[in-house]
N, C-alpha and C positions, 0 to 999 in steps of 0.2 A: 243576206241572211239565208236565203234559200240554198246557198251552196253548202250549208250544214247538212242538208238532206241529200244523201248520196243516190238513193233510188229505192224502188220497191223491194223490200226484203222478202216478204211473204204475204199470203192471204190466209186468214184463218177460216177453217171450214168445220162446222159442228156436225157430227154424225153420231148415230147410235152404236156403231161398231168400228173402232179405230183400225183394227187389223184387217178386216174385210175391205174397208175403204182404201187403206194403203196398198193392199194387193192390187186393187183395181187401178190405182194411180201409177203403180209400177208397170203394170201390163200395158197401159194405154198412153201414159205420158212419160214413162221412164223416170219417174221420181223415185229413184232407188238408193240414194245416198242419205242416210239419216244424220242430221246435225245433232239432234238429241232425240232420245226415246225414253220416256220416264213417266211415272205416276206420282202424283203429289196433291196436296191441297192448294187451291187457288185463294190463298189467304188475303191477297191484296185487292181482289176483285169484288168484294162484298157490296160495294156501291151499285153494282150491276147484277148481283145475284141474290136479291131479296134480303140483304143484310146478314146473310148466313155464309159461313165458309163451306164450300163444296169441294169434293175431290174429283179429280179427273185423270185421264190417261191421254198422253199426247205424243205425237211424232212430228218433228220438223224435217221434211224431206225435200231434197233438191234434185235437179237433173244437171249433171256436169257439162252438158252441151252449152249451158248458160241459161240465165233467166232467174226469176225469183222462185221461192219455195212455196210449199203448202204446209201450214201448220194444222195437222189433222187432230181433232179435239173431241174427246168423248167424256161425258159425265160418268162417274162411277158411284156417286153418292145419291143420285136421283135419276129418274128417267129423262132422257133428252127429249124436249118437246118440239113437235113440228109447228109450223106457222098456224095461227088460229083462224086463218082464212086462206083462200086460194090466191096466192100472190101472183101478180101479173106485171108486165113491163110498165114502168112508170111508178110503181110503188117505191117507197123511199128506203134506200139502203143499197148494199151491193147485191146486184141481181145476177150478174154473169162474171165469170173469171176467164180471162183470155190465156190461151196456151199457144206458144209460137211453134211453127213448123218450118222445116227446111223448104218443103214444097207442099203447098196446101192440097193440090190435086192428087199427088202421090199418097199423101197421108189419108185423104178421103178414100181413095181406092183400097188402101190397106185396111182401114176400119171396116169397109164394106166386105172385103174378102174374108176378114176374120169374124164377120157377123157380129160385130160389136152392137149391142142393143141401143135403141133410142138415138140413132144418128140421123140428123135431118138431111136436107138437100144441100147440094153445093150451090152457094150463093155468091153475090157480088156486093161489096160495100159501096157506099156513096162515092168513094174515090177510086172505084174500079178494081179493087183487089178481091181475089177469091177468099172465101171463108165458109165455115159451116159450124153448126151447133150440135151438141149432144148432151144428153142427161146422164149423170152417173147413176149408180145403184140406188141412190137416195133422193133422186130428183133434182140435184144441183145442176145448173146449166153451165157448160163450158163452151167457149168459142175458140175454134182453131183458126189462127190467123198467120199470115206470112211473117216469118222472123226476119229481122234486119241485121242482127249481129249475133256472134257466136263466141263462146269462150273456147270451145273445142268442138270437133265434129267426129262422133263415132257413127256406127251404122244405124242407130236409132233415128226415127224420122222427126221426132219432136224435141224441143227444148223444154224449159220450164215455163212458169207463169210470166206473162209480159204485160199484164194490165187487168183492168176491171171495167165493168159497166155499172154505173151508179145512178139510181133513180133520185131525182131532186125535185123540190117543189118550186124553186125560184132560181132560174138560170143565172141571173145577174149576181145574186148573193153567192151562189155556189162557185161561179167563176172567180169571184174575188178570193174565195178560200183556196181553190185548187190551183188557180193560175198565179195569183199574187203571193199567197202564203207558202204553198207547197212548191211553187216554181215550175208548174207545167204550163209554160207560157207560149207554146207554139201550137197554133190551131191548124190541124190537118184538114178538117172539114167542119163546116157549121151549116146545118140544114134544118128546115122545118117542113113538115108534111106527113104524108102516109108513105111508108117505106116497104118496098117489096121484100127486102132481105130480113124484115122483122115479122112478117106475117105468120110464120110457123110457130112463133113464140106466143105463149099465153098473153093475151091483151095486145099483141103486136099489130093489130089491124087498125088501131086508132091513130090519131094525129099526134106527133111529137116534135119537140125541139130536140136537136141532137148535135152535140159538139164533141169531137175527138181531139184530145190534147196530148202533146209530148213536150219535151224540153228543147229549147233552142240550142243550148250548149250542153255538152257532156260535163258531168261533175266527177272529179277524181276522188277516190276514197279507197279504203282498205279492200272492199269487195266489189268495187265499181266494175271491173272487167268481167266478173262472173255475173253480176246482176243485169248488166246491159241496159238497153233502152226500154223504158216502160211507157205505157199508154193509160190514160184515164178518159173514159167516155162518159159524158154526162147526158142523161135522158130525162126530159121533163114532159109529162103528159099534158096535152092541151085540152083534151075532151073532158077529163074529170080529175080531181085531185087524187094523188096517190096516198096510200096508207103506209105507216111505218112497218117494214117487214118484220121487225122484232117487237112489234106492239104486244104488250102483255106477256112477254117472255124474257128469259134471262140471257145475258151474254153467255155464249157457249152452247146455246140451244141450236137446233138444226138449221143449217143454212150458212151463208158466207158471213162470218162474224165480224171481221175487221180487216182493214187495209193497213199493213205494217211497213214502215220505212226504216231503212238503215241510216243512222245519223251519227254525227260526232258533235262535241261541245253541247251536251244536253242542257246544261244550265243556261247557256246563252240562248238556246232555242226556246227554252221555257219563258224567259223574259220577253222575247219577241212575240210569241203567241199570246201571252197575257196582255201585252200592249195593244194587240190587234183584236182583242175581244174573244179569244178562244183559249182560255186558261186550261192548263192540264187538270184533268179530273181524277187521274190515278197517277201515282208516282212511287216507284219502288225505292226512292230515297237513296240513290247512288248505286244500289246493287241488287241483283237477284242471282240465284244459283239454281240452274236446272240439272245439277249433277254433272252433266257432261259439257254444258255451255254456261257461260255467266255473262252478265252485263247489267245495264241500267235501262229499265223500260218505263214509259209513260203513255198516257192516253189523253186525247182530247176528242172533241166532237165537231163534225162539220155542221153547217147551218141547219140540217135536218136531223141531227143527232146520230148520224152514222159514225161508228167507232173508228178512230184513227189512232194507230199505235206507232210509237217511235222506240227504236232499240239502238242503244250504243253498246256494241259488243266488246267484252273484255277478254273472253277466252272461248276457243272452240277446240273440239277434239279433232286432230288430224288422223292419228292412229292410236286409239286409246289402249289397244292390246299391249303396246310397248310403252305406254305412258307418254305418248307424244301429244301434248296439248300446246296450242299456239296462244301465247299471251299477247293479244292484239293491243291491249292498253298501253304497252311499252313502246309501240311503234308510232311513227308519224301517221296520223289518221287521214291525212290529205293525200297520201300516196297509195297506189294499189299494191296488193301483195304480189310477189312473183308467181307467174302462172304455174310453175312446177310445184309450189307449195300447196295451192288449192287443188291442183291436179292429183295430188297424193290422196285426196279423199276418195278416189276411185277404189282404193283398197278396202273401203268399208261398205261397198255396195251390198245390198240385200237382193238376192235372186228369188224368183218365184219357184 
């Protein structure tokens, strides 16, 4: 059943200024191709927005070197709220988003030479790979890691999103969800202790359980070659229980909102997750329309209530200025699109 889940499609990030944030992500992560950019009401999300329909402006941006996207999300009907407490590593939810680099050390030097603010030290992961952290303009933490696969290679140093770090309260329960249900069944490392490469992060000097997951086998699908390999790192605080990052706040408020997966056969997936005790909490009932993109989306929750989104894409714009839209729903969803077709999205790049 996990073969229905092709890979990480995007990570949602709630911010107070969508255009300012997207400019930052273009400059530093080369997320310069918009799959959609529009403003609308989030009518289907009232379960997580206080029972009221709220308006928002959003951009789904990708990097054509490969990797997942960022769905940059801003409330327009209310003020976007910050966390109600100072969040720290081990709190429950998506704490860090991973960005892949062609060469981590070269990327680090570039960030330092350009005087990008809030860049940490060059560090080493438990399995001996270089990485570093930085905070964006709104305090969201990104981790630059070594990329393993590429859709294409231009002169930019980074690709797109390649994973997340998620705070959990019970590693065994969370492994059952992410490993067995979502199919991230390959353990890259499994450690417990105090970690040198976490100490510069707020709360990172404490003792943690830490597991990095990938998939044992590649799953083919419409966007599989673009999305590439993804990672999910689970972190559990040993010293004290974590608090929910979105405690007392709405979906879409500031921070990393959701982890979204590209899927096919949504109805089959729904039955499977319901049988396993994680029923869908939101369902667009076969279709949604983002103006430029369309599909079927659903939500469920991990054991700690972290929002997990699934999207079965029906239509994406390739070159909307001439009316070129790709109807994905009419294709064999188990086979990847030709590289040239997705490569044509470079014509829609937004430059700073």
